[in-house]
C-alpha positions as CSV (number, residue, x, y, z in Angstrom):
1,M,118.4,110.4,75.9
2,P,118.8,110.9,79.6
3,K,121.3,108.8,81.6
4,S,120.0,106.5,84.3
5,S,121.0,108.8,87.1
6,E,118.9,111.6,85.5
7,L,115.7,109.6,85.2
8,P,114.2,110.8,88.5
9,Q,114.6,114.4,87.3
10,H,112.4,113.5,84.3
11,I,109.4,112.1,86.2
12,D,107.2,115.0,85.1
13,S,108.0,114.4,81.4
14,L,107.4,110.7,81.8
15,R,104.1,111.4,83.5
16,S,103.0,113.3,80.4
17,Q,103.8,110.2,78.2
18,F,102.4,107.4,80.4
19,K,98.9,107.5,81.7
20,V,99.7,104.8,84.3
21,M,102.0,107.4,86.1
22,K,99.2,110.1,86.0
23,E,96.2,108.5,87.6
24,C,95.2,105.5,89.6
25,S,94.1,102.5,87.5
26,L,91.5,101.6,90.1
27,C,89.8,104.8,91.2
28,E,91.2,107.2,88.5
29,A,92.4,109.7,91.1
30,V,95.3,111.9,89.9
31,F,98.7,111.0,91.5
32,E,100.6,113.7,93.2
33,T,104.2,114.1,92.1
34,Q,105.4,113.6,95.7
35,S,103.7,110.2,95.9
36,I,106.2,108.8,93.4
37,K,109.2,107.3,95.2
38,T,112.2,105.5,94.0
39,V,112.6,102.0,95.4
40,D,115.7,101.1,93.5
41,Q,117.8,102.2,90.5
42,S,120.6,100.5,88.6
43,Q,122.0,100.3,85.1
44,G,119.4,102.4,83.3
45,S,116.4,101.0,85.1
46,H,114.4,102.3,88.1
47,V,111.8,100.7,90.3
48,L,109.2,103.3,91.4
49,H,106.4,103.1,94.0
50,I,103.3,105.2,93.9
51,T,100.5,105.2,96.5
52,C,97.1,106.5,95.6
53,S,96.0,109.1,98.0
54,Q,92.3,108.2,97.5
55,C,92.0,104.4,97.5
56,K,95.4,103.7,99.1
57,N,96.3,101.0,96.5
58,A,99.9,101.0,95.2
59,L,101.5,100.8,91.9
60,I,105.0,99.5,91.4
61,L,106.6,100.6,88.1
62,L,109.7,99.3,86.4
63,V,111.0,102.1,84.1
64,G,114.0,101.4,81.9
65,L,116.0,103.3,79.3
66,T,116.6,101.5,76.0
67,D,118.3,102.4,72.8
68,V,115.0,103.4,71.3
69,G,113.4,105.2,74.3
70,V,111.8,104.4,77.6
71,G,110.0,101.2,78.5
72,L,107.5,100.9,81.4
73,V,105.8,98.0,83.2
74,G,103.4,98.6,86.0
75,L,102.0,96.3,88.7
76,I,99.1,97.0,91.0
77,S,100.1,96.0,94.5
78,D,99.2,96.2,98.2
79,L,102.8,96.7,99.1
80,S,103.8,99.9,100.9
81,F,106.9,101.7,99.9
82,E,108.6,100.3,103.0
83,D,107.6,96.7,102.0
84,A,108.9,97.2,98.5
85,R,112.3,98.5,99.9
86,R,112.5,95.6,102.4
87,L,111.7,93.0,99.7
88,K,114.3,94.5,97.4
89,R,117.0,93.7,99.9
90,K,116.0,90.1,100.3
91,Q,117.9,87.3,98.5
92,P,116.1,85.7,95.4
93,M,114.3,82.4,96.0
94,T,116.3,79.3,95.1
95,G,115.0,76.0,93.7
96,D,115.4,74.5,97.2
97,D,113.2,77.3,98.6
98,L,110.5,76.4,96.1
99,L,110.7,72.7,96.9
100,D,110.5,73.5,100.6
101,Y,107.4,75.6,100.1
102,Y,105.8,73.0,97.9
103,Q,106.4,70.3,100.5
104,T,105.0,72.5,103.2
105,I,101.8,73.2,101.2
106,Y,101.5,69.5,100.2
107,Q,101.7,68.3,103.8
108,K,99.2,70.9,105.0
109,S,96.6,70.7,102.2
110,N,96.6,67.9,99.6
111,S,93.5,69.3,98.0
112,F,95.3,72.6,97.4
113,V,98.1,70.8,95.5
114,Q,95.6,68.8,93.5
115,L,93.9,72.0,92.6
116,I,97.0,73.8,91.3
117,M,98.3,70.7,89.5
118,K,95.1,70.2,87.4
119,K,95.8,70.6,83.7
């Protein structure tokens, strides 16, 4: 099994195993190897960013090495590679942040809050 620092060297072999790394989920264009960029890597996991050259949508992938192999989770996004890098450096949201956002939304649009609070 490759070490976490070796994972970027194994992108081609991963592409052969995971269709999500080979072609765009939206337009089915084939991804070029140079469009796969590393946003972050740590402790056996890597966050990769791929931009489709055809439709310009992006895919953010979390690739992690486990005891039994490689796991992969993908997310279709409109974030650019630079946006993903910038957001990676931001601090996580706290409970106070969420409360502030909730109060701001509630004060601006009571109907919005009622809509999301419906059961």
